[in-house]
N, C-alpha and C positions, 0 to 999 in steps of 0.2 A: 614887926608884928606880922604874922601870917594873916592872909585874907579869911581863913576860917576863924581864927581867934577874933578878928576884927568884927565879923559878921555874927559871931555867936550871941552876944547880947541882943542884937537886933532879932535874929530868929527866934530866940528863946522868948523874947518879949512878944513877938508876933505869935508864936505858938500858944502862948498863954491867952492871948487875945482870941485866937481861933477857938481854942477850947471853950471859951465863954461864949463866943458869937456863932460858933458852928461853922466857920470858914476863915480864910486867911486872905486878906487883901493888903497889898503894898501899892504905893503909888510912886510915880517917878518924879514928883516935885513936891517940896514941902506944902505949897498952896493947896494941892489936890488932897492933901491928908486932912485939911480942915473940913469936918462934917458939915460946917455952916456955908461953906463955899458952894456955889451953884455953878456946875459946869455942864456943858453940852458936848456930845461926842463930836459933834461937827464943827466945833468952834475953831479948830485949826491951830490952837495956841500950842506951841512947843512945850513939851513936858505935861500935855494934857492927859496922856494916856496912863492906865492903871492896869495892874495885873493881879491875879489871884489864883490859888490852887485848891483843888478839892480836898486834898488830905496833906497837911503840913508835917506829918510823921509816917510816911509810907514804908513798907518793907521793899527791899530790892526785888525787882520783877513785877511788883503791883502796876496796875493802870491807874494813872491820875488824869485829871482834866485841868489844863492850864487856861485860864480865861482872861480875856483882855478887853478894855473898853477905851475908847478915845482914839481909835485909829480911823484913818480915811476910809470911807465906804468903798467896798470893792477891792481894797489892797491886799496883797499877800503878806501874811504876818508869819515870821518863822521863830519857833522856840528852840532855844539853844542853851547849852551849858557852858558859860565862860571858863569854868575850870578845866574843861576838856577841849581847850583850843577852839571854842565855839561849836563843839560837837552838835549837830542838829537833832533835835528830838522829833521835830514835826513841823508841818506848816499847815495853814488853812487861810481862806479868804474872809476877810471882814464882811460883815452883813451892811445892809443899808445905813444901820445906825451906829457902825463903827465898831461892833462888838464881834469878837472871836473866840472860838472854843477849839482847843486843841488836845485831842486824848493822846497821851503819851506812856511808854512803858519806863519805869525807872530803871536804868541800867543796873545790871547785877554786878558790874565790875567797879562801881563807884566806891571810894573809901567812906568810912563812917565820918560824920560831922555835917556841917551845914553845906548845902548845895544851892547855889543860885540858878535860877531859870530866867533867862532875858528873852522877852519877846521883842522883835525888831520887824517894823513894817518897811515895805519898799520905799516909803516916803521919808525914811529915817527916823520916825517916831519909835521910842523905845520906852518899854516899862519892865520891871523886874518884880519877881517874887521868889521864893525858895521853899525848901524843905530840909529837914533834919534826918540824917540816916544813923541808926543805932549801929553798934558793933555787929559784925556778921553773925557772931554766935547767938546774940540776942534775937536777931531776925529768924535764925534757924529754929531756935527754941519757941518763939512765937507762932511760927508756921506749924510746928509740930502740935503745940497746944491747940491751935485752931482745928487741926486735923483730928486729934485724938477724941475729943468728946463726940464728934459726929461718928467716928468708926466705932466707938464704944455703944452709942445708941443704936446703930445698925445691928451690932452683934447681939444686943439683948433683944431686938426685934426678931432677929432670926432665930435665936435660941428659944423663944416663947412660941414659935410656929409650930403647930403639929405636923408630924411626917406623915 
């Protein structure tokens, strides 16, 4: 079974959860997924880190923000794509509370389907999240539809303007 097929139920389930809650958060350990569990970012417990993404279904070329918690304060955290030989998307330094926010561009060359984003700290702490890409043709159509009403409204405004 391919990684894409193996992750599809996970990403689809997380995407539905994101639509309900307005965001996507995944965790690096089952204990961290328990909402009743109390965790502190500076606990230093392996598997304490968690990751999230601002848009679980972006278009290619969109900018999204990958966030992480539970990292060591002031450590460098790198966001990468395991499916692309750990292709680095960006990095940032965790704040005093162990939180990190990394703005990244969704590569335009990625195939459609599920994509994992891995956050790795210099301490070795890891957390992952992901996003799903639609087929390229759907992305192009969606971009056109976003553009079309705006251009149409501009044309109407210009047409009603006296010369």
